[in-house]
C-alpha positions as CSV (number, residue, x, y, z in Angstrom):
1,X,-7.7,26.4,-14.6
2,X,-4.1,26.6,-12.0
3,X,-2.4,24.2,-13.8
4,X,-0.4,21.7,-11.7
5,X,3.4,20.6,-12.0
6,X,3.9,17.9,-14.7
7,X,5.8,15.7,-11.9
8,X,2.2,14.7,-10.1
9,X,1.5,13.0,-12.5
10,X,2.8,9.8,-11.4
11,X,1.4,10.3,-8.4
12,X,-1.1,8.3,-6.6
13,X,-2.3,8.4,-3.2
14,X,-1.7,5.7,-0.7
15,X,-3.2,2.5,-1.1
16,X,-3.2,2.1,2.4
17,X,-5.3,4.9,4.0
18,X,-7.7,4.6,0.9
19,X,-8.8,1.1,2.6
20,X,-8.3,2.9,5.5
21,X,-10.3,5.8,5.2
22,X,-12.9,3.3,3.5
23,X,-14.1,1.6,6.1
24,X,-17.1,1.3,7.7
25,X,-18.2,1.5,11.2
26,X,-16.9,-1.6,13.3
27,X,-14.5,-3.2,11.1
28,X,-11.7,-4.3,12.2
29,X,-8.4,-2.8,10.7
30,X,-5.7,-4.9,9.5
31,X,-4.6,-2.2,7.2
32,X,-2.7,0.2,9.1
33,X,1.0,-0.6,10.2
34,X,0.1,0.8,13.7
35,X,1.7,-0.7,16.5
36,X,-1.5,-0.5,19.3
37,X,0.7,-0.1,22.5
38,X,0.9,2.6,24.2
39,X,4.1,5.1,24.6
40,X,6.7,3.5,27.1
41,X,5.9,5.0,30.4
42,X,9.3,6.4,31.3
43,X,9.0,8.1,27.8
44,X,5.4,9.7,28.3
45,X,6.8,11.6,31.6
46,X,10.0,12.8,30.1
47,X,7.8,15.0,27.6
48,X,5.7,15.7,30.5
49,X,8.1,17.1,32.2
50,X,9.5,19.5,29.0
51,X,5.7,20.4,28.3
52,X,6.0,21.7,32.3
53,X,9.7,23.1,31.8
54,X,9.0,25.1,28.7
55,X,10.5,22.7,26.2
56,X,8.8,23.8,22.9
57,X,10.8,26.0,21.3
58,X,13.1,25.3,17.9
59,X,15.7,23.0,18.5
60,X,19.2,22.9,15.4
61,X,17.6,22.4,12.2
62,X,19.6,18.4,12.9
63,X,17.8,17.7,16.5
64,X,19.0,18.3,19.5
65,X,22.9,17.3,20.7
66,X,22.2,14.8,23.1
67,X,19.7,12.8,21.0
68,X,22.6,13.1,18.2
69,X,25.1,11.4,20.4
70,X,22.8,8.9,21.7
71,X,21.9,7.7,18.2
72,X,25.5,7.4,16.9
73,X,26.0,5.8,20.8
74,X,23.1,3.1,19.2
75,X,24.5,2.9,15.8
76,X,28.0,1.5,17.4
77,X,26.4,-0.3,19.4
78,X,23.9,-2.6,17.9
79,X,24.5,-1.7,14.0
80,X,28.2,-1.5,14.4
81,X,28.5,2.1,12.4
82,X,30.7,4.0,12.8
83,X,29.5,7.3,13.1
84,X,29.1,10.8,14.8
85,X,26.9,12.8,16.4
86,X,27.4,15.9,13.0
87,X,26.6,13.0,10.5
88,X,23.3,12.5,12.5
89,X,20.1,14.3,11.5
90,X,16.6,14.1,13.1
91,X,13.1,13.9,11.0
92,X,9.9,14.2,11.0
93,X,9.0,10.1,11.3
94,X,11.0,8.1,8.7
95,X,8.9,9.2,5.9
96,X,10.6,12.5,6.5
97,X,13.2,10.8,6.1
98,X,13.2,9.5,2.9
99,X,11.3,11.6,1.0
100,X,14.3,14.4,1.6
101,X,17.1,12.2,0.5
102,X,15.6,11.0,-2.1
103,X,14.9,14.3,-2.6
104,X,18.7,15.7,-2.6
105,X,20.2,12.3,-4.2
106,X,18.1,12.0,-7.6
107,X,17.5,13.8,-10.5
108,X,16.2,13.3,-14.1
109,X,17.8,10.8,-15.8
110,X,18.7,8.6,-12.6
111,X,17.4,5.5,-12.0
112,X,17.1,4.0,-8.6
113,X,16.3,0.1,-8.0
114,X,13.3,-0.1,-5.7
115,X,12.1,-3.7,-3.8
116,X,8.5,-5.2,-5.9
117,X,7.4,-5.6,-3.3
118,X,8.2,-2.7,-1.7
119,X,7.1,0.2,1.2
120,X,4.3,2.1,-1.0
121,X,6.1,5.6,-0.5
122,X,9.9,4.2,-2.8
123,X,8.3,4.6,-5.8
124,X,6.0,8.1,-4.6
125,X,9.4,9.7,-3.3
126,X,11.4,8.2,-6.6
127,X,9.4,9.8,-8.5
128,X,8.7,12.8,-7.2
129,X,13.0,13.5,-7.1
130,X,11.8,13.1,-11.2
131,X,14.3,9.9,-10.8
132,X,13.0,7.0,-12.6
133,X,12.0,3.8,-10.3
134,X,12.9,0.6,-11.6
135,X,11.4,-2.4,-9.5
136,X,12.9,-5.2,-8.6
137,X,10.5,-8.4,-8.3
138,X,11.1,-10.6,-5.6
139,X,11.2,-14.1,-5.5
140,X,7.6,-15.3,-3.5
141,X,9.6,-18.5,-2.9
142,X,12.3,-17.1,-1.1
143,X,10.3,-15.8,1.1
144,X,10.2,-12.3,-0.9
145,X,14.1,-11.8,0.7
146,X,16.7,-9.6,-1.8
147,X,19.6,-10.6,-3.0
148,X,22.5,-9.8,-5.1
149,X,21.3,-11.8,-8.2
150,X,18.0,-10.1,-8.0
151,X,19.5,-6.6,-8.5
152,X,23.0,-7.7,-10.5
153,X,20.8,-7.6,-13.8
154,X,19.1,-4.0,-13.1
155,X,22.3,-2.4,-12.5
156,X,23.3,0.2,-15.7
157,X,25.6,3.3,-16.0
158,X,22.6,5.1,-15.0
159,X,21.5,3.4,-11.5
160,X,22.1,6.4,-8.8
161,X,20.8,4.4,-5.9
162,X,19.2,1.0,-4.7
163,X,16.4,1.5,-1.5
164,X,16.7,-1.7,0.7
165,X,14.0,-2.9,3.5
166,X,14.9,-5.5,6.1
167,X,12.9,-6.4,8.3
168,X,10.7,-5.5,5.5
169,X,7.1,-3.7,5.2
170,X,4.9,-5.3,3.3
171,X,6.2,-8.8,3.4
172,X,7.9,-9.7,6.5
173,X,10.9,-10.6,5.2
174,X,14.5,-10.3,6.6
175,X,18.2,-10.1,5.0
176,X,20.8,-12.5,5.1
177,X,23.8,-11.0,6.1
178,X,25.9,-12.6,3.2
179,X,23.2,-10.7,0.9
180,X,23.8,-7.5,2.9
181,X,27.2,-7.5,2.1
182,X,27.0,-8.1,-1.0
183,X,24.9,-5.9,-2.4
184,X,26.9,-3.2,-0.4
185,X,29.9,-4.1,-2.2
186,X,27.9,-3.6,-5.6
187,X,27.3,-0.9,-4.2
188,X,30.8,0.2,-3.4
189,X,32.0,-0.9,-7.1
190,X,29.6,0.9,-9.0
191,X,29.1,4.3,-7.1
192,X,25.5,3.6,-6.6
193,X,24.0,5.0,-2.8
194,X,21.7,2.4,-0.9
195,X,19.1,3.9,1.1
196,X,18.4,1.5,3.8
197,X,15.7,1.8,5.7
198,X,15.9,-0.1,8.9
199,X,12.8,1.4,11.1
200,X,11.4,-1.9,11.5
201,X,15.2,-3.0,12.8
202,X,14.1,-4.4,16.2
203,X,10.9,-6.5,15.5
204,X,12.9,-9.9,14.1
205,X,11.7,-13.1,15.6
206,X,15.1,-15.2,14.9
207,X,16.7,-13.7,13.4
208,X,19.6,-11.0,13.5
209,X,19.7,-7.3,11.4
210,X,22.6,-6.5,9.9
211,X,22.6,-2.9,7.8
212,X,24.0,-2.4,4.6
213,X,26.8,1.0,5.9
214,X,28.6,-2.2,8.4
215,X,29.9,-2.7,4.3
216,X,29.8,0.2,2.7
217,X,30.0,4.0,2.8
218,X,27.6,5.0,0.4
219,X,25.2,3.9,2.3
220,X,22.1,6.4,4.3
221,X,20.3,4.5,6.9
222,X,17.1,5.8,8.0
223,X,15.6,4.1,11.5
224,X,13.3,5.9,14.0
225,X,10.9,5.6,16.2
226,X,7.3,4.9,15.6
227,X,7.3,0.9,15.2
228,X,10.2,0.3,18.6
229,X,8.7,2.2,20.9
230,X,4.7,3.4,19.4
231,X,5.9,6.6,19.0
232,X,3.9,6.5,15.4
233,X,2.0,10.4,16.4
234,X,5.0,11.2,17.8
235,X,6.8,12.0,14.3
236,X,11.0,11.5,15.5
237,X,13.4,9.2,13.3
238,X,17.1,10.2,11.7
239,X,19.1,9.7,8.7
240,X,23.1,9.3,9.1
241,X,26.2,8.7,7.0
242,X,28.8,10.5,5.1
243,X,28.7,13.7,6.5
244,X,28.9,15.5,2.6
245,X,26.0,13.8,2.0
246,X,24.5,14.6,5.1
247,X,25.1,18.0,4.8
248,X,23.5,18.9,1.5
249,X,20.2,16.6,2.8
250,X,20.5,19.1,5.3
251,X,18.8,21.7,2.4
252,X,16.1,19.9,1.7
253,X,15.5,19.2,5.3
254,X,15.4,22.7,6.7
255,X,13.5,24.3,3.8
256,X,10.9,21.0,3.8
257,X,10.7,21.2,8.1
258,X,13.0,22.9,9.1
259,X,13.3,20.8,12.2
260,X,11.7,18.0,14.6
261,X,9.5,18.5,17.7
262,X,11.1,19.3,20.7
263,X,8.9,17.4,23.2
264,X,9.4,14.4,20.6
265,X,13.2,14.6,20.7
266,X,13.0,14.7,23.5
267,X,11.3,11.4,24.4
268,X,13.4,9.6,21.9
269,X,16.1,10.4,24.2
270,X,14.4,9.1,26.7
271,X,13.7,6.1,24.5
272,X,16.8,5.7,24.0
273,X,18.7,5.8,27.7
274,X,16.2,4.0,29.1
275,X,15.3,0.4,30.0
276,X,14.5,-1.9,27.3
277,X,12.9,-4.6,28.1
278,X,9.8,-2.8,26.7
279,X,10.6,-3.0,23.4
280,X,11.9,-7.3,24.0
281,X,7.8,-7.4,25.7
282,X,6.4,-6.3,22.7
283,X,8.5,-8.5,20.0
284,X,6.9,-11.1,22.3
285,X,3.6,-10.0,21.5
286,X,3.7,-9.6,18.0
287,X,5.2,-12.8,17.6
288,X,2.5,-14.7,19.2
289,X,-0.3,-12.6,17.1
290,X,1.9,-13.6,14.1
291,X,1.3,-17.1,14.9
292,X,-1.6,-17.0,15.5
293,X,-2.9,-15.0,12.1
294,X,-0.3,-17.5,10.0
295,X,-1.8,-20.4,12.0
296,X,-5.6,-19.4,11.2
297,X,-4.5,-18.0,6.6
298,X,-2.8,-20.8,6.1
299,X,-6.1,-23.5,7.8
300,X,-7.7,-21.1,5.4
301,X,-6.0,-22.9,2.6
302,X,-4.1,-18.5,1.9
303,X,0.0,-19.4,0.9
304,X,1.9,-17.2,2.9
305,X,5.7,-16.7,4.3
306,X,5.9,-17.5,7.7
307,X,7.5,-13.5,8.3
308,X,10.9,-13.1,10.4
309,X,10.3,-9.6,11.5
310,X,7.8,-6.4,11.0
311,X,4.3,-7.1,11.9
312,X,3.0,-7.9,8.6
313,X,1.8,-11.2,6.7
314,X,1.9,-11.1,2.6
315,X,-0.7,-13.8,1.2
316,X,-1.3,-15.0,-2.4
317,X,-5.2,-14.7,-2.9
318,X,-7.1,-14.6,-6.2
319,X,-6.9,-11.2,-7.1
320,X,-6.1,-8.5,-4.3
321,X,-8.7,-6.1,-5.3
322,X,-10.7,-8.0,-4.9
323,X,-10.0,-9.7,-1.9
324,X,-9.5,-6.5,0.0
325,X,-13.4,-5.5,-1.2
326,X,-14.6,-8.8,0.2
327,X,-12.8,-8.4,3.6
328,X,-14.1,-5.2,4.2
329,X,-17.8,-6.4,2.9
330,X,-17.1,-8.7,5.9
331,X,-15.9,-5.6,8.3
332,X,-11.7,-6.1,7.7
333,X,-9.9,-4.2,6.5
334,X,-6.6,-4.6,4.7
335,X,-4.7,-3.7,2.0
336,X,-4.4,-4.9,-2.0
337,X,-0.8,-6.1,-2.7
338,X,-0.6,-3.9,-5.9
339,X,-0.4,-0.8,-3.4
340,X,3.5,-2.0,-3.2
341,X,4.1,-3.5,-6.9
342,X,3.1,-4.6,-10.1
343,X,4.0,-7.5,-8.9
344,X,2.1,-7.8,-6.4
345,X,-1.4,-7.7,-8.2
346,X,-2.3,-11.5,-6.4
347,X,-1.1,-10.4,-2.8
348,X,-3.2,-8.9,0.4
349,X,-1.0,-7.3,3.4
350,X,-2.0,-7.4,6.5
351,X,-1.3,-5.9,9.7
352,X,-0.9,-7.7,13.0
353,X,-0.5,-4.7,15.2
354,X,-4.1,-4.8,16.9
355,X,-4.9,-6.5,19.7
356,X,-4.8,-10.3,19.7
357,X,-8.9,-10.6,20.0
358,X,-9.1,-8.6,17.0
359,X,-6.9,-10.7,15.2
360,X,-8.8,-13.7,16.1
361,X,-12.3,-11.8,15.0
362,X,-11.0,-10.9,11.5
363,X,-9.8,-14.3,10.8
364,X,-13.1,-15.5,11.8
365,X,-15.5,-12.9,9.7
366,X,-12.8,-13.8,7.2
367,X,-13.1,-17.2,7.1
368,X,-17.2,-17.3,6.2
369,X,-16.3,-16.3,3.0
370,X,-13.1,-17.7,2.0
């Protein structure tokens, strides 16, 4: 029998996908984090025109220059991050950006701090780099926001990195500016790098997003188009950081995928250059859905922080695995909290990225059994 690489021994397939694939016919999917909106019409037309013009060939490994220029402008305008197109790399989704960053930056003997609860890919990517993922248990009573106190006593001579995610998947927490700044100062003082996953940056309801790269050079900023412009299947995102670090990450990217889809990149250019009222409208609709699901879960007696961003709720339940199976039996797909960290066995994640009507029906089904 062919021997599989030992580094895969610690890797498990995503709990999100397991629940999605187990979904019975007629079930309502609150498992996947995929907006139910179509992509903006101007983006669609730009890609159609690009197909008609035959723009289906290889692009630069780093991405189409015009797109990298637009990303650099966006980062300066929206995030106060001073970068240039030569330090911007276009990736095949934020998942690839995260993977190639961990592969380039971490190795055996390193420790990387990750949020718990946190997105399923964080631990998997760190494990694949053969570094050790160190969970930072986040406090339910602080709405799962990471603070400097949460991480200070975890830092040692082996600490090489920290993964931040604000707004958060799975909790919807949005970190405060002071915490972002203080943690960024820690990275500078202790010479570790922050991988800042900002894919939900635009989906914030009342607060403001802050990027750690405003405060430290020791940051790789990861963002993309999947959530903000509903371009999930087009698989286009980006990362930026210090030029010498990005050049090293390019080595992994080049031998991993060579480059992102030309048509998707053209769509991304139009998404950034075109009108942004689409984004404003989907955020308003996500807020309406959030208010509905929080109201219904509260009436059921489930304790849940009110999400300030993204499109997830992360309520406490008696047993996450049992609740997910019970929900599945009623025709509602959810994700057990343990998929997002060992401290979250008694949580469940629900995505409210589906339609308002489906959320109402899902809550009706759950209400009968909770």
